[in-house]
Backbone bond lengths (Angstrom), bond angles and torsions (degrees), N, CA, C in turn:
res aa  C-N    CA-C-N  psi(-1)  N-CA   C-N-CA  omega(-1)  CA-C   N-CA-C  phi
1 M - - - 1.444 - - 1.526 108.38 -
2 R 1.310 114.98 131.20 1.458 120.44 179.61 1.521 109.87 -72.34
3 P 1.354 117.93 151.25 1.463 119.83 179.38 1.525 112.54 -59.92
4 Q 1.324 117.27 -37.43 1.456 120.32 -179.38 1.528 110.55 -64.71
5 E 1.331 117.26 -38.50 1.462 120.79 179.93 1.529 111.07 -68.12
6 S 1.334 117.99 -36.03 1.458 119.69 179.15 1.529 111.04 -67.11
7 E 1.342 116.66 -33.17 1.464 118.80 175.62 1.513 110.85 -67.22
8 K 1.330 117.83 -38.30 1.459 121.14 177.58 1.526 110.62 -64.22
9 I 1.317 116.63 -39.99 1.462 120.16 -179.67 1.525 110.46 -63.59
10 I 1.328 117.19 -38.77 1.464 120.48 178.13 1.519 110.12 -61.48
11 F 1.323 117.17 -45.08 1.460 120.23 -179.96 1.526 111.71 -68.17
12 V 1.317 117.49 -37.34 1.464 120.92 177.26 1.519 109.66 -64.66
13 D 1.319 117.60 -46.40 1.465 121.10 178.48 1.522 110.92 -59.33
14 L 1.319 116.08 -45.23 1.459 120.30 -179.80 1.530 111.11 -62.52
15 A 1.320 117.22 -42.98 1.463 120.58 179.40 1.521 111.76 -64.59
16 L 1.333 117.15 -44.27 1.464 120.11 179.36 1.529 111.25 -66.63
17 I 1.312 117.74 -40.05 1.468 121.43 179.50 1.520 110.62 -64.09
18 L 1.327 117.10 -46.35 1.472 119.78 179.83 1.524 111.42 -64.82
19 N 1.321 117.05 -42.82 1.457 120.79 -179.57 1.527 111.23 -63.03
20 Q 1.316 116.96 -49.97 1.465 119.60 -178.46 1.519 111.63 -71.96
21 G 1.321 117.19 -29.97 1.466 120.26 176.92 1.509 112.05 -61.88
22 V 1.331 116.51 -39.50 1.462 120.35 177.64 1.522 110.01 -64.24
23 F 1.324 116.92 -46.21 1.460 119.79 179.77 1.523 111.68 -62.64
24 L 1.330 116.69 -44.98 1.468 119.49 -179.98 1.522 111.75 -65.49
25 G 1.337 116.61 -37.02 1.464 119.54 176.17 1.514 112.12 -60.57
26 E 1.326 116.84 -43.21 1.466 120.35 178.25 1.522 111.79 -68.22
27 I 1.322 116.78 -36.43 1.468 119.81 178.13 1.521 109.93 -62.53
28 F 1.335 116.77 -48.53 1.464 119.54 -177.77 1.524 112.05 -71.45
29 R 1.325 117.66 -33.72 1.461 119.63 176.29 1.528 110.12 -62.13
30 G 1.314 116.27 -46.66 1.459 120.51 178.67 1.518 112.14 -64.01
31 A 1.332 116.46 -38.53 1.465 119.76 -179.87 1.522 111.37 -67.00
32 I 1.323 117.15 -41.07 1.467 120.36 179.52 1.522 110.40 -68.20
33 L 1.335 116.88 -39.73 1.462 119.61 178.56 1.524 112.56 -70.05
34 S 1.339 117.66 -18.16 1.458 120.14 179.72 1.534 112.60 -78.50
35 I 1.317 117.23 -13.99 1.466 120.79 179.70 1.529 107.70 -76.37
36 P 1.333 117.24 128.97 1.468 119.61 -178.88 1.531 112.00 -58.66
37 K 1.326 115.79 142.24 1.471 120.85 -178.96 1.528 111.45 -62.62
38 G 1.316 116.40 -25.10 1.469 120.51 178.85 1.514 112.99 -61.52
39 Q 1.323 117.52 -27.65 1.460 121.07 178.04 1.526 110.63 -63.68
40 K 1.337 115.28 -47.49 1.464 119.62 179.85 1.523 110.17 -68.81
41 E 1.345 117.46 -39.72 1.455 120.80 179.78 1.528 111.30 -63.13
42 A 1.325 116.85 -38.75 1.460 120.23 177.66 1.527 110.80 -65.38
43 A 1.326 116.59 -39.91 1.469 119.83 178.47 1.519 111.02 -65.71
44 L 1.337 116.80 -39.94 1.465 119.84 177.13 1.517 111.02 -66.16
45 A 1.328 116.95 -35.89 1.463 120.76 178.75 1.528 111.46 -67.73
46 C 1.324 116.56 -26.54 1.465 120.91 178.12 1.522 112.62 -82.30
47 G 1.325 117.34 -1.32 1.447 120.62 175.94 1.516 115.35 101.37
48 L 1.314 118.35 6.97 1.465 119.84 177.61 1.522 109.93 -80.07
49 S 1.319 116.29 151.08 1.467 120.41 175.00 1.530 108.36 -77.27
50 N 1.329 116.04 171.08 1.469 119.69 178.10 1.532 110.88 -58.53
51 F 1.327 116.64 -44.36 1.458 120.96 -179.47 1.529 111.10 -63.95
52 Q 1.353 116.01 -45.98 1.455 119.28 179.43 1.525 111.52 -63.18
53 A 1.320 117.11 -40.38 1.468 120.51 178.60 1.527 110.51 -62.56
54 F 1.318 116.12 -40.43 1.460 119.22 179.91 1.526 110.88 -67.41
55 V 1.337 116.59 -48.10 1.464 120.32 -174.93 1.527 112.10 -71.07
56 K 1.316 117.60 -38.74 1.469 120.28 -173.75 1.530 114.05 -92.46
57 I 1.323 118.04 -24.37 1.459 120.19 -174.61 1.528 111.64 -114.78
58 V 1.311 118.04 -56.92 1.463 122.03 -171.74 1.527 111.96 -75.05
59 L 1.318 117.82 -47.48 1.466 121.39 -175.33 1.533 113.14 -61.84
60 P 1.338 120.35 -45.63 1.472 118.19 178.21 1.531 113.06 -61.89
61 Q 1.331 116.99 -38.74 1.457 119.09 178.03 1.524 110.91 -69.02
62 G 1.323 116.67 -38.89 1.453 120.75 177.47 1.521 112.00 -65.56
63 F 1.320 116.38 -36.97 1.462 119.89 178.32 1.517 110.66 -62.87
64 R 1.336 115.63 -40.79 1.462 119.75 179.28 1.530 110.90 -63.49
65 V 1.328 116.49 -37.91 1.463 120.44 178.38 1.530 110.70 -69.91
66 A 1.326 117.24 -37.51 1.461 121.87 -175.20 1.520 113.90 -81.85
67 L 1.322 118.20 -14.49 1.456 120.41 -172.38 1.530 114.67 -59.20
68 P 1.326 120.83 -47.48 1.470 118.01 -179.42 1.531 113.21 -60.81
69 A 1.312 117.19 -44.07 1.464 119.70 179.39 1.522 110.96 -67.86
70 T 1.317 117.85 -34.37 1.467 120.95 177.43 1.523 110.35 -65.25
71 G 1.325 116.26 -43.12 1.464 120.06 177.16 1.515 112.09 -59.95
72 L 1.321 116.67 -44.09 1.465 120.15 178.11 1.523 111.30 -63.97
73 T 1.319 116.87 -38.17 1.460 120.52 179.23 1.525 110.68 -65.54
74 L 1.321 117.53 -41.19 1.464 120.14 179.64 1.522 111.63 -68.84
75 I 1.327 117.02 -37.00 1.462 120.18 175.93 1.528 109.66 -65.43
76 G 1.325 116.30 -40.74 1.463 120.32 176.19 1.518 111.76 -62.58
77 L 1.323 116.73 -38.67 1.467 120.51 177.45 1.525 110.54 -61.63
78 F 1.315 116.41 -42.93 1.469 119.73 177.67 1.521 110.34 -60.04
79 Q 1.317 117.08 -42.38 1.462 120.13 -179.04 1.529 111.61 -70.34
80 E 1.325 117.26 -31.22 1.463 120.28 179.88 1.523 112.92 -73.00
81 T 1.306 117.40 -16.27 1.461 118.71 179.87 1.520 111.67 -64.84
82 S 1.331 117.73 -20.63 1.463 119.25 177.98 1.524 111.56 -70.54
83 L 1.322 118.44 -14.17 1.461 121.50 179.21 1.527 112.74 -72.73
84 V 1.317 117.11 -17.52 1.467 119.24 -178.01 1.522 111.20 -64.82
85 F 1.314 117.73 -21.77 1.463 121.19 177.60 1.526 110.69 -63.94
86 M 1.325 116.20 -27.62 1.469 120.28 -177.61 1.533 112.18 -68.31
87 I 1.310 118.36 -23.62 1.468 119.79 179.76 1.527 112.08 -103.91
88 G 1.313 116.39 10.01 1.451 119.35 172.10 1.514 116.17 100.94
89 V 1.312 118.41 5.19 1.464 120.27 176.26 1.523 107.43 -88.01
90 I 1.309 116.07 128.70 1.454 120.50 -177.51 1.531 108.24 -79.93
91 D 1.331 115.37 115.04 1.458 121.03 176.49 1.524 107.76 -115.63
92 I 1.314 116.34 -158.86 1.464 119.81 -176.91 1.531 111.20 -65.93
93 I 1.322 117.31 -34.70 1.463 119.84 178.37 1.530 110.00 -70.74
94 G 1.319 117.12 -38.70 1.457 120.23 176.44 1.517 111.89 -63.88
95 R 1.315 116.34 -40.19 1.467 119.83 177.93 1.536 110.48 -64.71
96 A 1.341 116.56 -40.31 1.463 120.15 178.95 1.521 110.43 -65.10
97 S 1.326 116.48 -38.71 1.466 120.39 178.06 1.517 110.62 -64.55
98 A 1.320 117.12 -44.27 1.468 120.91 179.11 1.529 111.24 -65.27
99 L 1.336 116.10 -40.67 1.459 120.02 178.89 1.523 110.67 -65.71
100 G 1.336 116.09 -40.45 1.460 119.73 178.14 1.510 112.43 -65.72
101 A 1.330 116.64 -35.47 1.460 120.14 179.10 1.528 111.63 -68.55
102 T 1.329 117.30 -36.09 1.464 119.28 -178.34 1.527 112.39 -81.31
103 T 1.323 117.79 -33.48 1.464 120.28 -176.52 1.518 113.33 -99.52
104 G 1.325 117.49 -18.15 1.457 120.05 -177.34 1.520 113.50 82.30
105 H 1.318 117.50 10.95 1.465 122.41 -179.46 1.537 110.14 -113.88
106 S 1.310 116.70 59.22 1.465 120.88 -177.14 1.523 111.92 -66.68
107 L 1.333 117.05 -43.21 1.459 120.34 -177.33 1.523 111.02 -59.87
108 E 1.306 117.22 -44.65 1.465 120.29 -179.48 1.530 111.11 -62.40
109 S 1.329 115.81 -40.08 1.468 119.72 179.63 1.515 110.89 -61.86
110 Y 1.333 116.50 -45.69 1.463 119.74 -178.61 1.525 112.28 -70.14
111 V 1.319 117.99 -33.14 1.467 120.26 176.72 1.526 110.08 -66.01
112 I 1.313 116.68 -42.27 1.468 119.95 178.06 1.525 110.70 -63.09
113 I 1.332 117.18 -41.66 1.464 121.10 178.03 1.527 110.12 -62.41
114 A 1.336 116.93 -42.02 1.465 120.60 179.08 1.525 110.90 -62.80
115 V 1.321 116.94 -42.59 1.468 120.68 178.46 1.534 110.23 -63.21
116 I 1.323 117.13 -42.13 1.467 120.79 178.73 1.528 110.04 -61.93
117 F 1.335 118.02 -45.10 1.462 121.45 179.13 1.525 110.97 -60.73
118 V 1.332 116.89 -45.15 1.465 120.44 -179.33 1.529 110.33 -64.06
119 L 1.320 117.65 -43.10 1.464 120.40 179.74 1.526 111.56 -63.19
120 I 1.319 116.78 -44.03 1.464 119.27 179.28 1.521 110.27 -64.68
121 N 1.334 117.45 -38.60 1.466 119.91 176.85 1.519 111.45 -63.79
122 F 1.335 117.46 -40.56 1.466 120.36 177.37 1.528 110.91 -63.55
123 V 1.317 116.58 -41.37 1.464 120.15 179.00 1.533 110.66 -63.77
124 L 1.339 117.10 -46.54 1.464 119.94 179.03 1.529 111.56 -63.00
125 T 1.325 116.80 -40.05 1.463 120.64 177.55 1.521 110.60 -65.20
126 G 1.316 117.25 -41.77 1.465 121.06 178.58 1.522 112.37 -63.44
127 I 1.323 116.55 -41.42 1.464 120.23 178.41 1.522 110.42 -63.52
128 T 1.334 116.15 -44.96 1.464 120.22 179.63 1.526 110.92 -63.07
129 T 1.330 117.13 -43.07 1.461 121.12 179.37 1.524 111.09 -64.05
130 K 1.320 117.10 -41.56 1.472 121.28 179.65 1.527 110.80 -63.64
131 I 1.325 117.11 -44.31 1.466 120.08 178.37 1.516 110.46 -63.77
132 D 1.333 116.64 -41.30 1.461 120.85 179.48 1.527 111.31 -63.11
133 K 1.328 117.08 -42.26 1.472 120.27 178.04 1.524 111.13 -64.96
134 N 1.337 116.87 -38.70 1.465 119.70 179.00 1.524 111.50 -66.87
135 L 1.328 116.75 -37.04 1.462 119.82 -179.14 1.515 112.91 -76.20
136 T 1.325 117.94 -26.47 1.460 120.24 -178.83 1.522 111.85 -96.41
137 Y 1.306 118.22 7.90 1.461 120.95 179.81 1.521 109.02 -61.73
138 G 1.303 115.92 127.33 1.455 120.59 177.85 1.509 114.40 84.44
139 A 1.339 117.88 -6.99 1.462 120.37 178.28 1.516 108.90 -76.82
140 K 1.319 115.02 145.48 1.449 119.23 178.77 1.521 109.39 -72.26
141 S 1.312 115.83 132.57 1.453 118.75 177.65 1.518 109.09 -90.68
142 V 1.293 115.65 143.78 1.459 121.29 179.25 1.509 107.96 -95.42
143 K 1.325 116.08 119.76 1.457 120.71 179.39 1.523 108.25 -98.51
144 T 1.328 114.17 130.47 1.451 119.02 178.42 1.516 108.87 -114.67
145 G 1.301 115.05 162.30 1.465 120.43 178.32 1.515 110.52 129.49
146 A 1.284 114.18 165.94 1.483 119.62 -178.40 1.519 109.85 -77.28
147 A 1.315 114.68 145.87 1.460 119.54 -179.39 1.501 111.35 -89.43
């Protein structure tokens, strides 16, 4: 790896981390604020400290609320990594382009990359769905619709 490319990777990592950090912060802030205040008040009434009430009562419920949006954000982050090719950092798409240029099989390279992206997205979606199902086990589901 050339020194110039490693500097670009540092800036790309920093930009992606800051961008996704803001989104994740807003997701978790909204999830924590969505928990009814009565939950924390009940924990305080049972003798827990503010910190204990937050860690043991509010945070787990907030995590469950934030999980779907967090999963989507992480999947989006994976998809955004392909943008680093636009500023000159060689990623998987850049390697496929170089391989296609040398072998003359560009279409095959891009099809394989597309299949890899789709498979990784399915795996990330499956992991998020599995965690969500495990966390909502036993929770009452809210049924909507006309009676």
